[in-house]
C-alpha positions in Angstrom: -29.4 -60.5 -34.2 -31.7 -57.5 -33.4 -33.0 -59.0 -30.2 -29.5 -59.4 -28.5 -28.6 -55.9 -29.4 -31.9 -54.6 -27.9 -31.2 -56.5 -24.6 -27.7 -55.0 -24.6 -29.1 -51.5 -25.1 -31.5 -51.9 -22.2 -28.7 -53.2 -20.0 -26.5 -50.2 -20.7 -29.3 -47.8 -19.9 -29.9 -49.4 -16.5 -26.2 -49.4 -15.9 -26.1 -45.6 -16.4 -28.8 -45.1 -13.8 -26.9 -47.5 -11.4 -23.7 -45.5 -11.9 -25.6 -42.2 -11.3 -27.0 -43.6 -8.0 -23.6 -44.9 -6.9 -22.0 -41.5 -7.6 -24.7 -39.6 -5.5 -24.2 -42.1 -2.7 -20.4 -41.6 -2.8 -20.7 -37.8 -2.6 -23.1 -38.1 0.4 -20.8 -40.5 2.2 -17.9 -38.1 1.6 -19.9 -35.2 3.1 -20.6 -37.2 6.2 -16.9 -38.1 6.6 -16.0 -34.4 6.3 -18.5 -33.5 9.0 -17.0 -36.2 11.2 -13.5 -34.9 10.7 -14.6 -31.4 11.5 -16.2 -32.7 14.7 -13.0 -34.5 15.7 -11.0 -31.3 15.3 -13.4 -29.5 17.6 -13.4 -32.3 20.1 -9.6 -32.4 20.3 -9.5 -28.9 21.8 -10.1 -30.4 25.2 -13.8 -29.7 25.5 -15.7 -31.9 27.9 -18.3 -33.7 25.8 -20.9 -36.2 26.8 -20.7 -39.6 25.3 -24.5 -39.8 24.8 -26.8 -37.1 23.5 -30.5 -36.8 24.4 -33.1 -34.8 22.5 -33.6 -31.3 23.8 -37.1 -30.2 24.7 -38.2 -26.7 23.6 -36.1 -25.4 20.7 -36.2 -21.6 19.9 -34.8 -19.9 16.8 -31.1 -19.8 16.0 -28.9 -17.0 17.5 -28.7 -13.8 15.5 -25.7 -11.8 14.4 -25.3 -8.7 16.6 -23.2 -5.6 15.6 -20.7 -4.5 18.1 -20.8 -7.6 20.3 -17.7 -9.4 21.6 -16.2 -11.9 19.2 -17.1 -15.5 19.7 -15.1 -18.2 18.0 -15.8 -22.0 17.7 -12.5 -22.6 15.9 -8.9 -21.5 16.6 -8.0 -17.8 16.3 -7.7 -16.9 12.6 -10.2 -19.5 11.3 -13.7 -18.7 10.2 -16.9 -20.6 10.7 -18.0 -22.5 7.6 -20.8 -20.6 6.0 -20.7 -17.9 8.7 -21.5 -14.3 7.7 -21.1 -12.6 11.0 -20.4 -13.0 14.7 -22.9 -14.9 16.8 -24.0 -14.4 20.4 -26.9 -16.1 22.2 -29.0 -14.5 24.8 -29.4 -16.0 28.3 -32.8 -17.5 27.5 -31.4 -19.1 24.4 -28.5 -20.5 26.4 -30.9 -22.3 28.7 -33.3 -23.5 26.0 -31.0 -24.7 23.3 -31.1 -24.3 19.5 -33.9 -25.5 17.3 -31.8 -25.5 14.2 -29.8 -28.5 15.5 -32.7 -30.9 14.7 -31.8 -33.4 11.9 -33.3 -36.6 10.5 -29.9 -38.2 10.6 -29.0 -39.1 14.1 -25.2 -38.9 13.4 -25.4 -35.4 11.9 -27.6 -34.3 14.8 -24.9 -35.4 17.2 -22.2 -33.7 15.2 -24.2 -30.4 15.2 -24.8 -30.6 19.0 -21.1 -31.3 19.6 -20.3 -28.1 17.6 -22.9 -26.2 19.6 -21.5 -27.2 23.0 -18.1 -26.2 21.8 -19.5 -22.8 20.8 -21.2 -22.3 24.1 -18.1 -23.2 26.1 -15.9 -20.9 24.1 -18.5 -18.1 24.4 -18.3 -18.3 28.2 -14.5 -18.0 27.9 -14.8 -15.0 25.6 -17.3 -13.2 27.9 -14.8 -13.5 30.7 -12.0 -11.7 28.7 -13.2 -10.7 25.2 -10.1 -8.9 24.1 -7.1 -10.3 26.0 -7.8 -13.8 24.7 -7.1 -12.7 21.2 -4.0 -10.7 22.0 -1.7 -13.7 22.2 1.2 -12.8 19.9 4.0 -11.0 21.5 4.7 -7.5 20.2 7.1 -4.6 20.7 6.3 -1.3 22.5 3.5 -0.6 24.8 -0.2 -1.0 23.8 -2.1 2.2 24.6 -5.6 1.3 23.6 -8.3 1.5 20.9 -9.2 4.9 19.4 -11.6 6.4 16.9 -10.1 7.3 13.6 -12.0 9.6 11.2 -10.8 9.8 7.6 -11.4 13.5 7.6 -9.6 14.1 10.9 -7.0 11.4 11.6 -6.2 10.4 15.2 -2.5 10.2 14.1 -1.6 12.7 11.5 1.9 11.6 10.5 3.2 9.0 8.1 0.8 6.6 6.4 2.0 3.1 5.4 0.1 0.2 3.8 0.8 -3.5 3.5 -2.3 -5.6 2.7 -0.5 -8.9 3.1 2.4 -8.7 5.6 1.4 -5.9 8.1 2.5 -6.6 11.7 2.7 -4.6 14.8 6.5 -4.7 14.7 6.6 -3.6 11.1 4.4 -0.6 11.8 6.3 0.4 15.0 9.7 0.1 13.2 8.4 2.3 10.4 7.1 5.0 12.8 10.2 4.8 15.0 12.6 5.3 12.0 10.4 8.2 10.9 10.7 9.9 14.3 7.3 9.2 15.7 6.3 8.2 19.2 3.0 6.4 18.4 2.1 3.7 15.9 -1.5 3.0 15.1 -2.9 0.1 13.0 -6.3 0.0 11.3 -8.3 -2.5 9.1 -5.5 -5.1 9.7 -3.2 -3.6 7.1 -2.9 0.2 7.5 -0.2 1.8 9.6 -0.4 5.4 10.9 2.2 7.3 12.8 2.2 10.4 15.0 3.4 12.2 18.1 -0.1 13.2 19.4 -3.3 11.2 19.6 -6.2 13.4 18.4 -9.1 10.8 18.6 -11.2 9.7 21.6 -10.7 6.4 23.2 -13.2 3.6 22.3 -14.1 0.2 23.7 -11.4 -2.4 23.4 -13.6 -5.0 21.7 -14.1 -2.6 18.8 -10.4 -3.2 17.8 -11.1 -6.7 16.7 -9.2 -7.3 13.4 -6.1 -9.5 13.2 -3.0 -8.2 11.4 -2.7 -9.5 7.9 0.8 -10.8 8.5 0.5 -11.8 12.2 -2.5 -13.7 13.4 -3.3 -13.2 17.0 -2.1 -9.6 17.1 -4.6 -6.7 17.0 -4.4 -4.4 14.1 -7.3 -2.1 14.8 -10.8 -2.4 13.4 -13.2 -0.6 11.1 -12.4 3.1 11.6 -10.6 2.1 14.8 -6.9 2.5 15.6 -5.0 0.1 17.9 -2.3 2.4 19.1 1.1 1.4 20.4 3.8 3.6 22.0 7.1 2.6 20.2 10.1 1.6 22.2 11.9 4.6 23.6 15.6 4.9 22.7 18.3 7.2 24.0 19.1 10.2 21.7 22.4 8.6 20.7 20.7 5.3 19.8 17.9 6.7 17.7 18.1 5.8 14.0 16.3 8.0 11.5 15.9 7.6 7.8 15.8 10.2 5.1 17.2 13.1 7.1 18.2 15.2 4.1 19.9 18.6 4.0 18.0 20.7 1.5 20.5 23.6 1.4 21.0 27.2 2.3 18.2 29.6 1.5 17.2 33.2 2.0 15.0 33.7 5.1 11.5 34.9 4.4 10.8 38.5 5.6 7.9 37.2 7.8 8.5 33.8 9.1 5.0 33.6 10.6 3.4 34.4 7.3 5.4 31.6 5.8 3.6 29.2 8.2 6.7 28.5 10.4 6.6 27.8 14.1 9.4 29.0 16.3 11.1 26.5 18.6 13.7 27.7 21.0 16.3 25.6 22.7 19.5 26.4 24.5 22.8 25.3 23.0 21.0 24.8 19.7 22.5 22.3 17.1 21.2 21.1 13.8 20.4 17.7 15.4 18.6 19.3 18.3 16.5 21.5 15.8 15.7 18.4 13.7 14.4 16.5 16.8 12.4 19.4 18.0 10.6 19.6 14.7 10.1 15.9 14.5 8.4 15.9 17.9 6.1 18.6 16.7 5.4 16.6 13.4 6.8 19.0 10.9 8.7 17.9 7.8 11.1 20.9 7.7 13.6 22.1 10.3 15.0 25.6 9.6 18.1 26.5 11.5 18.8 30.2 11.9 20.8 30.5 15.1 20.0 31.1 17.8 16.5 30.2 16.5 14.9 27.0 15.2 11.8 27.1 13.0 9.5 24.2 12.0 7.1 24.1 9.1 6.2 23.1 5.6 7.3 24.2 2.1 4.9 27.0 1.0 4.6 29.4 -1.9 6.5 32.0 0.2 9.2 29.4 0.9 9.2 26.8 -1.8 12.9 25.8 -1.6 13.5 26.2 -5.3 16.1 29.0 -5.1 19.1 27.8 -3.0 22.0 30.2 -2.4 25.7 29.7 -1.7 26.6 27.8 1.5 29.0 30.6 2.6 26.0 32.9 3.1 24.7 30.8 6.0 27.9 31.5 7.9 27.8 28.2 9.7 31.0 26.2 9.3 29.9 23.4 11.6 26.2 22.8 12.2 26.8 20.7 15.3 28.7 23.4 17.3 26.9 26.6 18.3 28.4 29.8 17.0 27.6 33.5 17.6 28.4 34.6 14.0 25.1 34.0 12.2 23.8 35.7 9.1 20.1 36.5 9.9 19.2 36.8 6.2 19.9 33.1 5.5 19.1 29.8 7.0 19.9 26.1 6.7 17.0 23.8 5.9 16.7 20.1 6.7 14.1 17.6 5.5 13.1 15.5 8.6 11.8 12.0 8.4 8.3 13.2 9.2 5.9 12.9 6.2 4.2 15.9 4.8 0.6 14.9 5.4 -1.1 17.6 3.4 -1.4 15.3 0.3 -1.7 11.8 1.7 -5.5 11.4 1.6 -6.7 9.9 -1.6 -10.0 8.6 -3.0 -11.7 7.4 -6.2 -13.3 10.0 -8.4 -16.6 11.2 -6.9 -18.3 10.8 -10.3 -17.4 8.4 -13.1 -15.4 10.0 -15.8 -16.5 9.5 -19.4 -13.0 10.1 -20.6 -10.4 7.4 -20.4 -6.8 8.7 -19.9 -3.8 6.4 -20.3 -0.5 6.7 -18.5 1.6 4.9 -21.0 5.2 4.0 -20.9 7.7 1.4 -21.8 8.4 -1.0 -18.8 11.1 0.4 -16.6 10.4 4.1 -17.5 9.1 5.0 -14.1 5.3 4.5 -14.5 4.8 3.5 -10.9 6.7 6.5 -9.6 4.7 8.9 -11.8 1.5 7.3 -10.6 2.6 7.9 -7.0 3.2 11.6 -7.9 -0.1 12.0 -9.7 -2.0 10.5 -6.8 -0.3 12.9 -4.3 -0.9 15.9 -6.5 -4.5 15.3 -7.5 -5.8 13.3 -4.5 -7.3 10.6 -6.7 -6.3 7.0 -7.3 -4.8 5.8 -10.5 -5.9 2.6 -12.2 -4.1 -0.1 -14.1 -4.7 -2.2 -17.2 -3.0 -5.0 -15.3 -3.2 -6.2 -11.7 0.0 -6.2 -9.7 -0.6 -7.5 -6.2 2.7 -6.1 -4.9 1.6 -2.5 -5.8 -1.9 -3.1 -4.4 -0.3 -4.2 -1.1 1.7 -1.0 -1.1 -1.3 1.3 -1.3 -2.2 1.6 -4.9 -5.9 0.8 -4.3 -6.9 1.5 -7.9 -4.9 -1.6 -8.9 -7.9 -3.8 -8.2 -10.4 -1.5 -9.9 -11.6 -2.4 -13.4 -9.5 -0.3 -15.7 -12.6 1.0 -17.6 -14.6 1.8 -14.5 -14.0 5.6 -14.9 -13.3 5.9 -11.1 -9.6 6.6 -11.5 -7.7 9.7 -12.7 -5.7 7.7 -15.3 -4.8 4.1 -16.2 -1.4 2.6 -16.3 -0.5 0.7 -19.5 2.5 -0.6 -21.4 0.5 -1.7 -24.4 1.0 -0.3 -27.9 -0.5 -1.0 -31.3 -3.5 0.7 -33.0 -6.2 -1.3 -31.4 -5.0 -0.9 -27.8 -4.2 2.8 -28.2 -7.6 3.8 -29.7 -9.4 2.5 -26.6 -8.2 5.7 -24.8 -9.5 9.2 -25.3 -6.1 10.8 -24.4 -2.8 9.7 -23.0 0.2 10.8 -21.0 3.3 9.3 -22.8 6.2 8.9 -20.4 9.6 8.5 -22.1 12.8 7.6 -20.3 16.4 7.1 -21.5 16.4 3.6 -23.0 19.6 2.7 -21.3 18.1 3.5 -17.9 14.7 1.9 -18.8 16.3 -1.4 -19.9 18.3 -1.6 -16.8 15.4 -0.8 -14.5 13.1 -3.3 -16.2 15.8 -6.0 -16.0 16.3 -5.2 -12.3 12.5 -5.6 -11.8 12.4 -9.0 -13.6 15.3 -10.3 -11.6 14.7 -8.8 -8.2 11.2 -7.2 -8.0 10.1 -3.6 -7.9 12.6 -2.4 -5.3 15.5 -4.8 -5.9 18.6 -5.0 -8.0 19.9 -7.7 -10.4 23.2 -9.3 -9.4 26.4 -9.3 -11.5 25.6 -13.0 -12.4 22.4 -11.9 -14.0 24.1 -9.1 -16.0 26.8 -11.6 -17.2 24.4 -14.4 -18.1 22.8 -15.0 -21.4 19.5 -13.5 -20.3 20.7 -9.9 -20.5 21.8 -9.9 -24.2 18.6 -11.7 -25.2 16.6 -9.1 -23.1 18.3 -6.1 -24.9 17.8 -7.7 -28.3 14.1 -8.0 -27.9 13.2 -5.1 -25.6 15.2 -2.3 -27.3 13.1 -2.3 -30.4 10.0 -2.3 -28.2 11.1 0.9 -26.5 11.1 2.6 -29.9 8.0 1.1 -31.3 6.0 1.9 -28.2 6.8 5.7 -28.6 6.2 5.7 -32.3 2.8 3.9 -32.0 1.4 6.3 -29.4 2.6 9.3 -31.5 0.9 7.9 -34.5 -2.4 6.6 -33.2 -2.9 8.6 -30.0 -5.8 11.1 -30.2 -4.5 13.6 -27.6 -1.0 13.0 -26.3 1.0 14.8 -23.6 4.7 13.8 -23.8 6.5 13.8 -20.4 10.2 13.1 -20.2 11.3 11.3 -17.0 14.5 13.3 -16.7 12.7 16.6 -17.0 10.2 15.5 -14.3 13.1 14.8 -12.0 14.7 18.2 -12.6 11.6 20.4 -12.4 9.0 18.3 -10.6 6.5 21.0 -9.6 6.1 22.6 -13.0 5.9 19.3 -14.7 3.3 18.0 -12.2 1.3 21.2 -12.8 1.3 20.5 -16.5 0.1 17.0 -16.0 -2.7 18.1 -13.6 -3.9 20.6 -16.2 -3.9 17.9 -18.8 -6.0 15.7 -16.5 -8.4 18.6 -15.8 -7.6 18.3 -12.1 -7.5 21.5 -10.0 -4.5 21.4 -7.6 -3.2 23.9 -5.1 0.4 25.0 -4.9 0.6 23.6 -1.4 -0.4 20.2 -2.6 2.2 20.3 -5.4 4.9 21.2 -2.9 3.7 18.4 -0.6 4.0 15.9 -3.5 7.5 17.2 -4.1 8.3 16.7 -0.4 7.0 13.1 -0.5 8.3 12.3 -4.1 10.1 9.1 -3.3 7.5 7.4 -1.1 7.9 3.6 -0.7 7.9 2.8 -4.4 11.3 3.9 -5.7 14.6 2.0 -5.5 17.0 3.4 -3.0 20.1 4.8 -4.5 21.4 4.1 -8.0 23.3 0.9 -7.6 24.8 -0.3 -10.9 26.7 -3.4 -11.9 30.4 -3.4 -11.3 31.0 -3.3 -15.1 29.4 -1.7 -18.1 26.6 -4.2 -19.2 26.2 -2.6 -22.7 28.5 -4.0 -25.4 29.4 -2.0 -28.5 26.8 -3.8 -30.6 24.1 -3.1 -28.0 25.0 0.6 -28.0 24.9 0.8 -31.8 21.4 -0.8 -31.8 20.0 1.4 -29.1 21.5 4.6 -30.5 19.8 3.9 -33.8 16.4 3.6 -32.1 17.1 6.9 -30.1 17.6 8.7 -33.4 14.4 7.4 -34.9 12.4 8.4 -31.8 14.0 11.9 -31.8 13.0 12.5 -35.4 9.4 11.3 -34.8 9.0 13.6 -31.8 10.1 16.6 -33.9 7.7 15.7 -36.8 4.9 15.5 -34.3 5.7 19.0 -32.9 6.6 17.5 -29.5 9.6 18.3 -27.3 12.7 16.4 -28.4 14.7 14.0 -26.2 16.9 15.4 -23.4 20.5 16.0 -24.3 21.9 13.2 -22.1 20.3 10.4 -24.2 23.3 10.4 -26.6 26.7 12.0 -26.6 26.0 14.6 -29.3 
């Protein structure tokens, strides 16, 4: 019996080697088929190819990657060469001689490589004839002005900044700039949009703007430190649509308007709309109407817009009709769509911080909005314990950074529990009314960061289940951070809304970040950004039942008691009818 088993064992060993050989042969055959398919794709582009291929005589080295040369493509626009690390351009001598790197022992692979090479050379000749126009195939709005240098310390366009790392297009950028009152829209790095009414940078070569838009292949969205600038479509004054034109109120006029950093703009038959448009053209976020004068400028410590007075003191019954009876001691102030650009530049920390600071909150408590304010006030990116691609695409560049890297000013987290809390050296604990927090988080789960849940969602079975599980989390989150946090600053969302500048100053001091008063006022001017839901749309009925309210009110009472026992500020008065 032993001999047959021995023969069977030898047979199985040989079979393993045979299977291994067949597997390797199968993989090699598949690779050859893939190369053939790639060659067929290239040949279908209409290139004239010879049916037979003869060996080339002298074969020099392969072409080298050159910086700043015109883009050469062997595949359709938007595709990349397999294994390619840069852009290739051959010299004239190389064009005549041919490439040595095309030699191969396998005749079929050699022919495939030569076919690719001839395709490359043919398209290179086309690109040399018109290196930039060939890429600008997609139709776009407005008028293309040219390629300009953009320095991070001195922007070519100094207005609104807008990011979208996935869906940026020339039309999206131009619409954003047009609605914000700007004449020019500039795109950079394929995903960044800058607006302005004046171009401050020098013109560069057109081939240096060579990056496709992230959301529109074939359209130029600038380059590395290069802006592709468009002039937006001009509309008649009556057809212009602006967003976020906001009346700030009636204020006492500073004694010295020049010292308050205001610029006088004179215009006959002055109206509020005319004053707003004049200040928008000059890229100022504030329009100050004091008839017969119009002033443009920023909020400053001498004119911080924190002490409004009665409307009757401005003595302007109708802002659209000029009147001679004007109180020179008071003025009307309007917030134009122009972004205050004094606090828009942000960066990672210049040196890694040894202290890890958490920005902790229950989901729906406004963590993203507070991150936006902290970045504006301090000038540094905030990090995140998670990764949210939507937020990263909207400009939160710290979202992709490792949360323990020490390069961000603070780290967003919704975690609780002793183990998670003790990983941080200190924490900013953001608390919001649980009724508002629960609704905000339910909106996010149903319709994303900026959307709203429909009445069907509120009436469905998901909402009662959501409240039953999340309401207890709101309370336990606060209690855990108060108990296990080493150094905790409690910030109430409602108080931040009511007195933003003082609260931001407290947060900056807690973070050991030195901020100027002008930067805090700039953050206040840009407080909404692109990360807050527009308006306060609520369902058509009260989604909270009596049982839900009894449950939530009990948790509010427990949190109130814990805050007082920890010598922290109690909850705002509007949390409960007291």
